[in-house]
PDB file with SEQRES, HELIX, SHEET and CRYST1 records, atoms N, CA, C and O in Angstrom:
SEQRES   1 A   72  MET ILE GLU SER PRO VAL LEU ARG GLU LEU ILE ALA GLU          
SEQRES   2 A   72  PHE GLU ARG ALA ALA ARG GLN LYS ASP ILE ILE LYS VAL          
SEQRES   3 A   72  LEU VAL ALA ARG PHE GLY ALA ALA ALA MET GLY LEU ASP          
SEQRES   4 A   72  ALA GLU LEU LYS THR ILE ASP ASP ASP ARG LEU ASP GLU          
SEQRES   5 A   72  PHE VAL GLU CYS ALA ALA THR CYS PRO ASP LEU ASP SER          
SEQRES   6 A   72  PHE ARG ASP ARG LEU SER HIS                                  
HELIX    1 AA1 PRO A    5  PHE A   31  1                                  27    
HELIX    2 AA2 ALA A   33  LEU A   38  5                                   6    
HELIX    3 AA3 ASP A   39  LEU A   42  1                                   4    
HELIX    4 AA4 ASP A   47  THR A   59  1                                  13    
HELIX    5 AA5 LEU A   63  LEU A   70  1                                   8    
CRYST1    1.000    1.000    1.000  90.00  90.00  90.00 P 1           1          
ATOM      1  N   MET A   1      42.977  42.539  62.990  1.00  0.00           N  
ATOM      2  CA  MET A   1      42.005  42.455  64.061  1.00  0.00           C  
ATOM      3  C   MET A   1      41.924  41.006  64.508  1.00  0.00           C  
ATOM      4  O   MET A   1      41.809  40.090  63.693  1.00  0.00           O  
ATOM      5  N   ILE A   2      41.985  40.818  65.800  1.00  0.00           N  
ATOM      6  CA  ILE A   2      41.894  39.478  66.365  1.00  0.00           C  
ATOM      7  C   ILE A   2      40.425  39.169  66.626  1.00  0.00           C  
ATOM      8  O   ILE A   2      39.744  39.910  67.335  1.00  0.00           O  
ATOM      9  N   GLU A   3      39.951  38.089  66.059  1.00  0.00           N  
ATOM     10  CA  GLU A   3      38.540  37.750  66.170  1.00  0.00           C  
ATOM     11  C   GLU A   3      38.243  36.835  67.355  1.00  0.00           C  
ATOM     12  O   GLU A   3      37.119  36.842  67.859  1.00  0.00           O  
ATOM     13  N   SER A   4      39.182  36.076  67.799  1.00  0.00           N  
ATOM     14  CA  SER A   4      38.952  35.119  68.872  1.00  0.00           C  
ATOM     15  C   SER A   4      38.776  35.839  70.212  1.00  0.00           C  
ATOM     16  O   SER A   4      39.695  36.522  70.665  1.00  0.00           O  
ATOM     17  N   PRO A   5      37.624  35.699  70.847  1.00  0.00           N  
ATOM     18  CA  PRO A   5      37.418  36.337  72.154  1.00  0.00           C  
ATOM     19  C   PRO A   5      38.407  35.837  73.211  1.00  0.00           C  
ATOM     20  O   PRO A   5      38.857  36.602  74.065  1.00  0.00           O  
ATOM     21  N   VAL A   6      38.733  34.567  73.145  1.00  0.00           N  
ATOM     22  CA  VAL A   6      39.680  34.008  74.109  1.00  0.00           C  
ATOM     23  C   VAL A   6      41.055  34.625  73.916  1.00  0.00           C  
ATOM     24  O   VAL A   6      41.711  34.999  74.888  1.00  0.00           O  
ATOM     25  N   LEU A   7      41.492  34.732  72.683  1.00  0.00           N  
ATOM     26  CA  LEU A   7      42.790  35.328  72.397  1.00  0.00           C  
ATOM     27  C   LEU A   7      42.815  36.798  72.785  1.00  0.00           C  
ATOM     28  O   LEU A   7      43.810  37.275  73.332  1.00  0.00           O  
ATOM     29  N   ARG A   8      41.734  37.526  72.509  1.00  0.00           N  
ATOM     30  CA  ARG A   8      41.657  38.939  72.917  1.00  0.00           C  
ATOM     31  C   ARG A   8      41.762  39.069  74.431  1.00  0.00           C  
ATOM     32  O   ARG A   8      42.439  39.962  74.941  1.00  0.00           O  
ATOM     33  N   GLU A   9      41.093  38.178  75.141  1.00  0.00           N  
ATOM     34  CA  GLU A   9      41.137  38.187  76.606  1.00  0.00           C  
ATOM     35  C   GLU A   9      42.548  37.920  77.123  1.00  0.00           C  
ATOM     36  O   GLU A   9      43.014  38.590  78.044  1.00  0.00           O  
ATOM     37  N   LEU A  10      43.223  36.942  76.527  1.00  0.00           N  
ATOM     38  CA  LEU A  10      44.593  36.625  76.929  1.00  0.00           C  
ATOM     39  C   LEU A  10      45.534  37.796  76.677  1.00  0.00           C  
ATOM     40  O   LEU A  10      46.390  38.097  77.509  1.00  0.00           O  
ATOM     41  N   ILE A  11      45.382  38.446  75.553  1.00  0.00           N  
ATOM     42  CA  ILE A  11      46.220  39.602  75.224  1.00  0.00           C  
ATOM     43  C   ILE A  11      45.959  40.728  76.215  1.00  0.00           C  
ATOM     44  O   ILE A  11      46.901  41.372  76.677  1.00  0.00           O  
ATOM     45  N   ALA A  12      44.704  40.973  76.546  1.00  0.00           N  
ATOM     46  CA  ALA A  12      44.350  42.025  77.504  1.00  0.00           C  
ATOM     47  C   ALA A  12      44.945  41.728  78.882  1.00  0.00           C  
ATOM     48  O   ALA A  12      45.455  42.630  79.547  1.00  0.00           O  
ATOM     49  N   GLU A  13      44.879  40.475  79.307  1.00  0.00           N  
ATOM     50  CA  GLU A  13      45.448  40.095  80.598  1.00  0.00           C  
ATOM     51  C   GLU A  13      46.964  40.272  80.602  1.00  0.00           C  
ATOM     52  O   GLU A  13      47.535  40.746  81.584  1.00  0.00           O  
ATOM     53  N   PHE A  14      47.611  39.893  79.508  1.00  0.00           N  
ATOM     54  CA  PHE A  14      49.059  40.058  79.398  1.00  0.00           C  
ATOM     55  C   PHE A  14      49.435  41.540  79.459  1.00  0.00           C  
ATOM     56  O   PHE A  14      50.368  41.913  80.169  1.00  0.00           O  
ATOM     57  N   GLU A  15      48.721  42.379  78.726  1.00  0.00           N  
ATOM     58  CA  GLU A  15      49.015  43.807  78.716  1.00  0.00           C  
ATOM     59  C   GLU A  15      48.799  44.427  80.089  1.00  0.00           C  
ATOM     60  O   GLU A  15      49.590  45.262  80.527  1.00  0.00           O  
ATOM     61  N   ARG A  16      47.741  44.027  80.762  1.00  0.00           N  
ATOM     62  CA  ARG A  16      47.457  44.529  82.108  1.00  0.00           C  
ATOM     63  C   ARG A  16      48.587  44.154  83.070  1.00  0.00           C  
ATOM     64  O   ARG A  16      49.067  44.997  83.826  1.00  0.00           O  
ATOM     65  N   ALA A  17      49.007  42.891  83.038  1.00  0.00           N  
ATOM     66  CA  ALA A  17      50.087  42.436  83.914  1.00  0.00           C  
ATOM     67  C   ALA A  17      51.381  43.178  83.620  1.00  0.00           C  
ATOM     68  O   ALA A  17      52.137  43.497  84.537  1.00  0.00           O  
ATOM     69  N   ALA A  18      51.639  43.454  82.351  1.00  0.00           N  
ATOM     70  CA  ALA A  18      52.851  44.179  81.973  1.00  0.00           C  
ATOM     71  C   ALA A  18      52.814  45.609  82.511  1.00  0.00           C  
ATOM     72  O   ALA A  18      53.832  46.107  82.991  1.00  0.00           O  
ATOM     73  N   ARG A  19      51.671  46.270  82.442  1.00  0.00           N  
ATOM     74  CA  ARG A  19      51.564  47.641  82.965  1.00  0.00           C  
ATOM     75  C   ARG A  19      51.716  47.653  84.480  1.00  0.00           C  
ATOM     76  O   ARG A  19      52.359  48.545  85.033  1.00  0.00           O  
ATOM     77  N   GLN A  20      51.130  46.672  85.150  1.00  0.00           N  
ATOM     78  CA  GLN A  20      51.291  46.589  86.602  1.00  0.00           C  
ATOM     79  C   GLN A  20      52.764  46.385  86.968  1.00  0.00           C  
ATOM     80  O   GLN A  20      53.270  46.998  87.908  1.00  0.00           O  
ATOM     81  N   LYS A  21      53.435  45.530  86.224  1.00  0.00           N  
ATOM     82  CA  LYS A  21      54.853  45.270  86.466  1.00  0.00           C  
ATOM     83  C   LYS A  21      55.680  46.532  86.223  1.00  0.00           C  
ATOM     84  O   LYS A  21      56.619  46.811  86.968  1.00  0.00           O  
ATOM     85  N   ASP A  22      55.337  47.291  85.189  1.00  0.00           N  
ATOM     86  CA  ASP A  22      56.054  48.532  84.903  1.00  0.00           C  
ATOM     87  C   ASP A  22      55.879  49.547  86.029  1.00  0.00           C  
ATOM     88  O   ASP A  22      56.823  50.252  86.384  1.00  0.00           O  
ATOM     89  N   ILE A  23      54.679  49.622  86.589  1.00  0.00           N  
ATOM     90  CA  ILE A  23      54.433  50.541  87.699  1.00  0.00           C  
ATOM     91  C   ILE A  23      55.318  50.153  88.888  1.00  0.00           C  
ATOM     92  O   ILE A  23      55.943  51.011  89.512  1.00  0.00           O  
ATOM     93  N   ILE A  24      55.364  48.871  89.188  1.00  0.00           N  
ATOM     94  CA  ILE A  24      56.199  48.406  90.298  1.00  0.00           C  
ATOM     95  C   ILE A  24      57.673  48.709  90.014  1.00  0.00           C  
ATOM     96  O   ILE A  24      58.394  49.131  90.919  1.00  0.00           O  
ATOM     97  N   LYS A  25      58.129  48.503  88.793  1.00  0.00           N  
ATOM     98  CA  LYS A  25      59.527  48.785  88.442  1.00  0.00           C  
ATOM     99  C   LYS A  25      59.871  50.253  88.699  1.00  0.00           C  
ATOM    100  O   LYS A  25      60.927  50.557  89.253  1.00  0.00           O  
ATOM    101  N   VAL A  26      58.991  51.150  88.303  1.00  0.00           N  
ATOM    102  CA  VAL A  26      59.229  52.581  88.517  1.00  0.00           C  
ATOM    103  C   VAL A  26      59.296  52.878  90.012  1.00  0.00           C  
ATOM    104  O   VAL A  26      60.193  53.580  90.478  1.00  0.00           O  
ATOM    105  N   LEU A  27      58.337  52.334  90.753  1.00  0.00           N  
ATOM    106  CA  LEU A  27      58.307  52.586  92.198  1.00  0.00           C  
ATOM    107  C   LEU A  27      59.538  52.012  92.903  1.00  0.00           C  
ATOM    108  O   LEU A  27      60.092  52.652  93.797  1.00  0.00           O  
ATOM    109  N   VAL A  28      59.962  50.827  92.512  1.00  0.00           N  
ATOM    110  CA  VAL A  28      61.155  50.224  93.111  1.00  0.00           C  
ATOM    111  C   VAL A  28      62.388  51.061  92.773  1.00  0.00           C  
ATOM    112  O   VAL A  28      63.244  51.277  93.632  1.00  0.00           O  
ATOM    113  N   ALA A  29      62.483  51.527  91.545  1.00  0.00           N  
ATOM    114  CA  ALA A  29      63.625  52.352  91.149  1.00  0.00           C  
ATOM    115  C   ALA A  29      63.669  53.648  91.954  1.00  0.00           C  
ATOM    116  O   ALA A  29      64.745  54.139  92.297  1.00  0.00           O  
ATOM    117  N   ARG A  30      62.507  54.191  92.249  1.00  0.00           N  
ATOM    118  CA  ARG A  30      62.451  55.459  92.972  1.00  0.00           C  
ATOM    119  C   ARG A  30      62.523  55.307  94.484  1.00  0.00           C  
ATOM    120  O   ARG A  30      63.162  56.113  95.160  1.00  0.00           O  
ATOM    121  N   PHE A  31      61.863  54.265  95.028  1.00  0.00           N  
ATOM    122  CA  PHE A  31      61.688  54.190  96.477  1.00  0.00           C  
ATOM    123  C   PHE A  31      62.211  52.908  97.125  1.00  0.00           C  
ATOM    124  O   PHE A  31      62.114  52.753  98.342  1.00  0.00           O  
ATOM    125  N   GLY A  32      62.752  52.009  96.349  1.00  0.00           N  
ATOM    126  CA  GLY A  32      63.338  50.804  96.916  1.00  0.00           C  
ATOM    127  C   GLY A  32      62.372  49.632  96.992  1.00  0.00           C  
ATOM    128  O   GLY A  32      61.245  49.688  96.499  1.00  0.00           O  
ATOM    129  N   ALA A  33      62.847  48.581  97.622  1.00  0.00           N  
ATOM    130  CA  ALA A  33      62.138  47.306  97.650  1.00  0.00           C  
ATOM    131  C   ALA A  33      60.790  47.357  98.363  1.00  0.00           C  
ATOM    132  O   ALA A  33      59.963  46.469  98.157  1.00  0.00           O  
ATOM    133  N   ALA A  34      60.548  48.355  99.182  1.00  0.00           N  
ATOM    134  CA  ALA A  34      59.260  48.460  99.878  1.00  0.00           C  
ATOM    135  C   ALA A  34      58.095  48.522  98.895  1.00  0.00           C  
ATOM    136  O   ALA A  34      56.970  48.161  99.240  1.00  0.00           O  
ATOM    137  N   ALA A  35      58.356  48.970  97.693  1.00  0.00           N  
ATOM    138  CA  ALA A  35      57.299  49.072  96.673  1.00  0.00           C  
ATOM    139  C   ALA A  35      56.826  47.712  96.183  1.00  0.00           C  
ATOM    140  O   ALA A  35      55.739  47.607  95.616  1.00  0.00           O  
ATOM    141  N   MET A  36      57.616  46.678  96.391  1.00  0.00           N  
ATOM    142  CA  MET A  36      57.241  45.339  95.919  1.00  0.00           C  
ATOM    143  C   MET A  36      55.937  44.862  96.564  1.00  0.00           C  
ATOM    144  O   MET A  36      55.229  44.041  95.980  1.00  0.00           O  
ATOM    145  N   GLY A  37      55.622  45.348  97.723  1.00  0.00           N  
ATOM    146  CA  GLY A  37      54.424  44.930  98.418  1.00  0.00           C  
ATOM    147  C   GLY A  37      53.136  45.472  97.847  1.00  0.00           C  
ATOM    148  O   GLY A  37      52.061  45.149  98.354  1.00  0.00           O  
ATOM    149  N   LEU A  38      53.205  46.283  96.810  1.00  0.00           N  
ATOM    150  CA  LEU A  38      52.007  46.882  96.230  1.00  0.00           C  
ATOM    151  C   LEU A  38      51.382  46.055  95.118  1.00  0.00           C  
ATOM    152  O   LEU A  38      50.366  46.458  94.552  1.00  0.00           O  
ATOM    153  N   ASP A  39      51.960  44.923  94.796  1.00  0.00           N  
ATOM    154  CA  ASP A  39      51.433  44.074  93.722  1.00  0.00           C  
ATOM    155  C   ASP A  39      49.957  43.755  93.895  1.00  0.00           C  
ATOM    156  O   ASP A  39      49.169  43.924  92.965  1.00  0.00           O  
ATOM    157  N   ALA A  40      49.585  43.302  95.066  1.00  0.00           N  
ATOM    158  CA  ALA A  40      48.192  42.887  95.296  1.00  0.00           C  
ATOM    159  C   ALA A  40      47.233  44.066  95.142  1.00  0.00           C  
ATOM    160  O   ALA A  40      46.147  43.917  94.582  1.00  0.00           O  
ATOM    161  N   GLU A  41      47.634  45.228  95.636  1.00  0.00           N  
ATOM    162  CA  GLU A  41      46.767  46.406  95.519  1.00  0.00           C  
ATOM    163  C   GLU A  41      46.609  46.844  94.067  1.00  0.00           C  
ATOM    164  O   GLU A  41      45.522  47.251  93.658  1.00  0.00           O  
ATOM    165  N   LEU A  42      47.673  46.765  93.295  1.00  0.00           N  
ATOM    166  CA  LEU A  42      47.588  47.156  91.885  1.00  0.00           C  
ATOM    167  C   LEU A  42      46.669  46.233  91.099  1.00  0.00           C  
ATOM    168  O   LEU A  42      46.048  46.664  90.128  1.00  0.00           O  
ATOM    169  N   LYS A  43      46.574  44.990  91.495  1.00  0.00           N  
ATOM    170  CA  LYS A  43      45.715  44.042  90.784  1.00  0.00           C  
ATOM    171  C   LYS A  43      44.240  44.384  90.941  1.00  0.00           C  
ATOM    172  O   LYS A  43      43.413  43.884  90.179  1.00  0.00           O  
ATOM    173  N   THR A  44      43.896  45.215  91.903  1.00  0.00           N  
ATOM    174  CA  THR A  44      42.501  45.599  92.109  1.00  0.00           C  
ATOM    175  C   THR A  44      42.105  46.822  91.292  1.00  0.00           C  
ATOM    176  O   THR A  44      40.928  47.183  91.264  1.00  0.00           O  
ATOM    177  N   ILE A  45      43.054  47.465  90.629  1.00  0.00           N  
ATOM    178  CA  ILE A  45      42.801  48.688  89.880  1.00  0.00           C  
ATOM    179  C   ILE A  45      42.218  48.359  88.508  1.00  0.00           C  
ATOM    180  O   ILE A  45      42.695  47.455  87.822  1.00  0.00           O  
ATOM    181  N   ASP A  46      41.189  49.097  88.119  1.00  0.00           N  
ATOM    182  CA  ASP A  46      40.582  48.932  86.799  1.00  0.00           C  
ATOM    183  C   ASP A  46      41.589  49.261  85.701  1.00  0.00           C  
ATOM    184  O   ASP A  46      42.462  50.112  85.872  1.00  0.00           O  
ATOM    185  N   ASP A  47      41.452  48.573  84.575  1.00  0.00           N  
ATOM    186  CA  ASP A  47      42.352  48.797  83.440  1.00  0.00           C  
ATOM    187  C   ASP A  47      42.415  50.253  83.023  1.00  0.00           C  
ATOM    188  O   ASP A  47      43.491  50.762  82.709  1.00  0.00           O  
ATOM    189  N   ASP A  48      41.278  50.928  83.016  1.00  0.00           N  
ATOM    190  CA  ASP A  48      41.254  52.310  82.541  1.00  0.00           C  
ATOM    191  C   ASP A  48      41.966  53.271  83.485  1.00  0.00           C  
ATOM    192  O   ASP A  48      42.220  54.416  83.111  1.00  0.00           O  
ATOM    193  N   ARG A  49      42.293  52.835  84.698  1.00  0.00           N  
ATOM    194  CA  ARG A  49      43.014  53.691  85.646  1.00  0.00           C  
ATOM    195  C   ARG A  49      44.498  53.371  85.718  1.00  0.00           C  
ATOM    196  O   ARG A  49      45.248  54.106  86.362  1.00  0.00           O  
ATOM    197  N   LEU A  50      44.946  52.298  85.076  1.00  0.00           N  
ATOM    198  CA  LEU A  50      46.353  51.926  85.183  1.00  0.00           C  
ATOM    199  C   LEU A  50      47.280  52.996  84.615  1.00  0.00           C  
ATOM    200  O   LEU A  50      48.350  53.237  85.174  1.00  0.00           O  
ATOM    201  N   ASP A  51      46.894  53.635  83.526  1.00  0.00           N  
ATOM    202  CA  ASP A  51      47.738  54.695  82.966  1.00  0.00           C  
ATOM    203  C   ASP A  51      47.919  55.831  83.964  1.00  0.00           C  
ATOM    204  O   ASP A  51      48.999  56.413  84.066  1.00  0.00           O  
ATOM    205  N   GLU A  52      46.870  56.138  84.690  1.00  0.00           N  
ATOM    206  CA  GLU A  52      46.938  57.170  85.727  1.00  0.00           C  
ATOM    207  C   GLU A  52      48.004  56.803  86.765  1.00  0.00           C  
ATOM    208  O   GLU A  52      48.730  57.671  87.249  1.00  0.00           O  
ATOM    209  N   PHE A  53      48.093  55.522  87.100  1.00  0.00           N  
ATOM    210  CA  PHE A  53      49.049  55.103  88.109  1.00  0.00           C  
ATOM    211  C   PHE A  53      50.471  54.995  87.573  1.00  0.00           C  
ATOM    212  O   PHE A  53      51.421  55.071  88.353  1.00  0.00           O  
ATOM    213  N   VAL A  54      50.643  54.824  86.295  1.00  0.00           N  
ATOM    214  CA  VAL A  54      51.986  54.899  85.702  1.00  0.00           C  
ATOM    215  C   VAL A  54      52.525  56.309  85.919  1.00  0.00           C  
ATOM    216  O   VAL A  54      53.656  56.488  86.371  1.00  0.00           O  
ATOM    217  N   GLU A  55      51.716  57.294  85.598  1.00  0.00           N  
ATOM    218  CA  GLU A  55      52.120  58.694  85.783  1.00  0.00           C  
ATOM    219  C   GLU A  55      52.345  59.006  87.260  1.00  0.00           C  
ATOM    220  O   GLU A  55      53.320  59.667  87.617  1.00  0.00           O  
ATOM    221  N   CYS A  56      51.456  58.538  88.106  1.00  0.00           N  
ATOM    222  CA  CYS A  56      51.585  58.772  89.536  1.00  0.00           C  
ATOM    223  C   CYS A  56      52.884  58.160  90.072  1.00  0.00           C  
ATOM    224  O   CYS A  56      53.574  58.783  90.879  1.00  0.00           O  
ATOM    225  N   ALA A  57      53.216  56.951  89.630  1.00  0.00           N  
ATOM    226  CA  ALA A  57      54.448  56.298  90.074  1.00  0.00           C  
ATOM    227  C   ALA A  57      55.675  57.115  89.701  1.00  0.00           C  
ATOM    228  O   ALA A  57      56.661  57.142  90.437  1.00  0.00           O  
ATOM    229  N   ALA A  58      55.608  57.770  88.570  1.00  0.00           N  
ATOM    230  CA  ALA A  58      56.747  58.563  88.103  1.00  0.00           C  
ATOM    231  C   ALA A  58      56.853  59.927  88.770  1.00  0.00           C  
ATOM    232  O   ALA A  58      57.929  60.524  88.787  1.00  0.00           O  
ATOM    233  N   THR A  59      55.749  60.427  89.320  1.00  0.00           N  
ATOM    234  CA  THR A  59      55.762  61.803  89.823  1.00  0.00           C  
ATOM    235  C   THR A  59      55.445  61.959  91.305  1.00  0.00           C  
ATOM    236  O   THR A  59      55.658  63.038  91.857  1.00  0.00           O  
ATOM    237  N   CYS A  60      54.946  60.923  91.966  1.00  0.00           N  
ATOM    238  CA  CYS A  60      54.554  61.077  93.373  1.00  0.00           C  
ATOM    239  C   CYS A  60      55.789  61.385  94.229  1.00  0.00           C  
ATOM    240  O   CYS A  60      56.886  60.904  93.943  1.00  0.00           O  
ATOM    241  N   PRO A  61      55.602  62.182  95.269  1.00  0.00           N  
ATOM    242  CA  PRO A  61      56.751  62.576  96.086  1.00  0.00           C  
ATOM    243  C   PRO A  61      57.310  61.456  96.958  1.00  0.00           C  
ATOM    244  O   PRO A  61      58.488  61.475  97.315  1.00  0.00           O  
ATOM    245  N   ASP A  62      56.468  60.480  97.303  1.00  0.00           N  
ATOM    246  CA  ASP A  62      56.929  59.365  98.135  1.00  0.00           C  
ATOM    247  C   ASP A  62      55.967  58.179  97.985  1.00  0.00           C  
ATOM    248  O   ASP A  62      54.898  58.295  97.387  1.00  0.00           O  
ATOM    249  N   LEU A  63      56.374  57.058  98.537  1.00  0.00           N  
ATOM    250  CA  LEU A  63      55.591  55.839  98.398  1.00  0.00           C  
ATOM    251  C   LEU A  63      54.258  55.937  99.141  1.00  0.00           C  
ATOM    252  O   LEU A  63      53.258  55.374  98.696  1.00  0.00           O  
ATOM    253  N   ASP A  64      54.239  56.637 100.253  1.00  0.00           N  
ATOM    254  CA  ASP A  64      52.981  56.801 100.992  1.00  0.00           C  
ATOM    255  C   ASP A  64      51.937  57.558 100.177  1.00  0.00           C  
ATOM    256  O   ASP A  64      50.754  57.223 100.229  1.00  0.00           O  
ATOM    257  N   SER A  65      52.356  58.565  99.431  1.00  0.00           N  
ATOM    258  CA  SER A  65      51.384  59.297  98.607  1.00  0.00           C  
ATOM    259  C   SER A  65      50.847  58.405  97.484  1.00  0.00           C  
ATOM    260  O   SER A  65      49.683  58.526  97.105  1.00  0.00           O  
ATOM    261  N   PHE A  66      51.681  57.516  96.953  1.00  0.00           N  
ATOM    262  CA  PHE A  66      51.200  56.563  95.949  1.00  0.00           C  
ATOM    263  C   PHE A  66      50.173  55.622  96.577  1.00  0.00           C  
ATOM    264  O   PHE A  66      49.122  55.358  95.992  1.00  0.00           O  
ATOM    265  N   ARG A  67      50.481  55.126  97.758  1.00  0.00           N  
ATOM    266  CA  ARG A  67      49.533  54.238  98.469  1.00  0.00           C  
ATOM    267  C   ARG A  67      48.202  54.952  98.723  1.00  0.00           C  
ATOM    268  O   ARG A  67      47.132  54.364  98.560  1.00  0.00           O  
ATOM    269  N   ASP A  68      48.280  56.211  99.121  1.00  0.00           N  
ATOM    270  CA  ASP A  68      47.057  56.986  99.365  1.00  0.00           C  
ATOM    271  C   ASP A  68      46.220  57.072  98.099  1.00  0.00           C  
ATOM    272  O   ASP A  68      44.998  56.926  98.146  1.00  0.00           O  
ATOM    273  N   ARG A  69      46.867  57.307  96.982  1.00  0.00           N  
ATOM    274  CA  ARG A  69      46.156  57.406  95.702  1.00  0.00           C  
ATOM    275  C   ARG A  69      45.505  56.070  95.345  1.00  0.00           C  
ATOM    276  O   ARG A  69      44.398  56.041  94.809  1.00  0.00           O  
ATOM    277  N   LEU A  70      46.183  54.979  95.639  1.00  0.00           N  
ATOM    278  CA  LEU A  70      45.619  53.655  95.365  1.00  0.00           C  
ATOM    279  C   LEU A  70      44.335  53.409  96.148  1.00  0.00           C  
ATOM    280  O   LEU A  70      43.427  52.731  95.667  1.00  0.00           O  
ATOM    281  N   SER A  71      44.266  53.955  97.338  1.00  0.00           N  
ATOM    282  CA  SER A  71      43.118  53.687  98.191  1.00  0.00           C  
ATOM    283  C   SER A  71      41.893  54.523  97.827  1.00  0.00           C  
ATOM    284  O   SER A  71      40.827  54.333  98.412  1.00  0.00           O  
ATOM    285  N   HIS A  72      42.026  55.436  96.881  1.00  0.00           N  
ATOM    286  CA  HIS A  72      40.875  56.282  96.481  1.00  0.00           C  
ATOM    287  C   HIS A  72      40.315  55.884  95.161  1.00  0.00           C  
ATOM    288  O   HIS A  72      39.354  56.492  94.690  1.00  0.00           O  
TER     289      HIS A  72                                                      
END                                                                             
């Protein structure tokens, strides 16, 4: 167990950034470079919803449907 609040915060930020990057990687692999523009929008998503967007990135029919989901 990590006791340092600062270290816990840094680890959480690193994990969040890694999940956001993974979502973009999936979207780019599926839909091309146009997905790169979603970085800023993904940064606004709460941590508890990022897993939902990993699944959405893997299963959405197109990039527009992913964008629609981000806006809700």
